[in-house]
Structures are given as C-alpha cells and as structure tokens.
C-alpha positions, 0 to 999 in steps of 0.5 A, spaced: 660 158 333 665 163 330 672 164 332 670 169 337 665 165 340 669 159 341 674 163 345 669 167 349 666 160 351 672 157 353 674 164 357 667 164 360 668 157 362 675 158 365 673 164 369 667 161 372 671 155 374 676 159 378 671 163 382 668 157 385 675 156 389 674 163 393 667 161 394 668 154 396 673 157 401 668 161 405 663 155 405 668 151 410 667 151 417 672 156 420 671 154 427 675 148 427 675 141 431 673 145 438 669 142 444 661 143 443 660 149 448 666 152 445 664 151 438 657 153 439 659 160 442 664 161 436 658 160 431 653 165 435 659 170 436 660 170 429 653 168 426 654 173 420 660 169 418 657 163 419 651 165 415 655 168 409 659 161 409 652 158 407 650 163 402 657 162 399 656 154 398 649 155 395 652 160 390 658 155 389 652 150 386 649 155 382 656 157 379 657 149 378 651 149 374 653 155 369 660 151 369 658 145 366 653 148 361 658 152 358 663 146 358 658 142 355 657 147 349 665 147 349 666 139 349 660 136 346 663 136 339 668 131 342 662 126 344 655 128 345 654 122 350 660 123 354 658 130 355 651 129 357 654 124 362 658 129 365 652 134 366 648 129 369 653 127 374 654 134 376 647 136 376 646 130 381 651 133 386 648 140 386 641 138 390 645 134 395 650 139 396 644 145 397 639 141 401 645 139 405 646 146 408 639 145 412 644 142 417 648 148 418 641 152 419 639 147 423 645 148 428 643 155 428 636 154 430 638 150 436 643 155 438 638 161 437 634 161 444 627 160 441 622 159 446 620 152 443 627 150 445 626 151 452 625 143 453 632 142 452 638 144 457 643 149 454 648 143 454 644 139 450 643 144 445 650 145 445 651 138 444 646 137 438 649 143 434 655 140 432 651 133 431 648 137 425 655 140 423 657 133 423 651 131 418 653 137 414 660 134 413 657 127 411 652 130 406 658 134 403 662 127 402 656 124 399 655 130 394 663 129 393 661 122 390 658 126 384 663 131 384 668 126 382 664 122 377 663 128 373 670 129 372 671 122 369 667 123 362 670 131 362 677 128 363 676 123 357 673 129 353 679 133 354 684 128 353 680 126 346 679 133 344 685 135 340 684 142 342 686 142 350 692 139 352 691 131 354 695 132 360 689 136 363 684 130 361 689 125 365 689 129 371 682 130 371 681 123 371 686 122 377 681 127 380 675 123 379 679 117 383 681 122 389 674 124 390 671 117 390 677 114 394 676 120 399 668 118 399 669 111 400 674 111 405 670 116 409 664 112 410 667 105 410 674 106 414 673 113 418 679 112 422 683 111 416 680 117 412 685 123 415 691 119 412 688 117 406 686 124 404 693 126 405 694 123 398 688 125 395 689 132 397 691 135 390 687 131 386 683 138 384 690 140 381 687 138 374 681 142 375 685 148 377 690 147 371 684 146 366 680 153 369 687 157 368 688 154 361 681 156 359 681 163 361 688 164 359 690 160 353 683 158 351 682 152 346 685 151 339 680 154 335 682 150 328 682 143 332 675 145 335 672 147 329 675 140 326 671 136 331 665 140 330 665 139 323 666 131 324 660 131 329 655 135 325 
C-alpha cells in the first residue's frame, strides 16, 4: 500500500469502530427491569423504538465485519496467523448476535394480538415476552465470549506492531479478560454477576482509545512499511 492508502485504511478502521458505539446504544433495552405487564405495555407503546433497536443491533454486526476486515489489512504485516485468528473469533460472534435478535422478534409476536395466540391469556403472553427478552440477554452473553476472544490476538498484534502504541495492545488484552470474566460469571454465578461486572465495565476503554487513535493519529507509516517488508 502507498503512504496515502495506509493512512486512509487506519482512519477508515477508526471511523467504523467508533460508529459501533452509538449503534450499540440504540440496541440496548430502553425499558429497564420493570414487571412483566409494565414491560409488555412499554414495548407495544414504543414498538417503533423497539424495532429500531433490533435493526440497530443488526447494523452493528454488519459494521463489525467491516471493521475486522479493515483491521486485518492493517495488522496482517505483524503476524498473518494471529490476524486470521482475530478475524475468525469476531466472525464467529456475528451470526450468534444476529440470530439472537429473533428473541426480540418473538417478544413482539407474543404481544402482537395475532389470532393464533388467543389460546393464551393476556397474563400468559405478558409473562412470556420478558422470557424471550431474558433469552436475548443470555444470547448476547454467549456472543460476548467471541467479542472478548478477538481482542486477545488483536491486542497482541497492536502490542507487537511498532506502528501503534503498546499500551493500546495491553488495554485490548485486558478487555478480552473482562468480556470472558463477565460471560463466565453470568452463567456460573448469576448472583455475583452484578458485583463483578462493576469491575469489568471499563474494559471497553482499549477499544475506544484504539478507534480514536486510528481516526485521529493513524499509524506510524514508516514502521508499518518496515513490518510489511519483513513479512513479504
């Protein structure tokens, strides 16, 4: 790649990485931990917002694919095998997260008032809808395993690159640990999850700083070209 192409690739990666944050926020549950009837009423009263959250989450996964492919292009000169592993881990999480949105659609269908649901009482339907939202939360935690794992090879690549700050690589690898701790705790010790997650809430910091660095500073082009020549 030419100097201009290297700089452009870095800034595209940073931009794509950054726009996932607002998209991800739109995909979060906006209604909070209310009782079943209240949650059902809130969902139907704000159905458009609920559907927008689903679409937003699906868009995040599409952007995720773009991000990892651009990062692969940028980090491949450091170590092609580790860069491939990074791509593999991220791509494994994408279909899990996208299919998981079916749980949200299921909640909508249960509250839709369709004729085939008349065999259930209103209370039963209102109780089932939050069940599927809970399943959605579990599905996100499974996807979170791979959202964590891809940070390990990426953090290593950034750390060893020479064209990006080493501290960013360290923070990314810490982020991997945070995701994995959250996932394991969520499934093995749900009662401890809220407490432990308070200590892992900021493990996304490395991702944010990497995105900002790539967008604003880019990479050390001379060092990138040196790496590319060594790996040729």
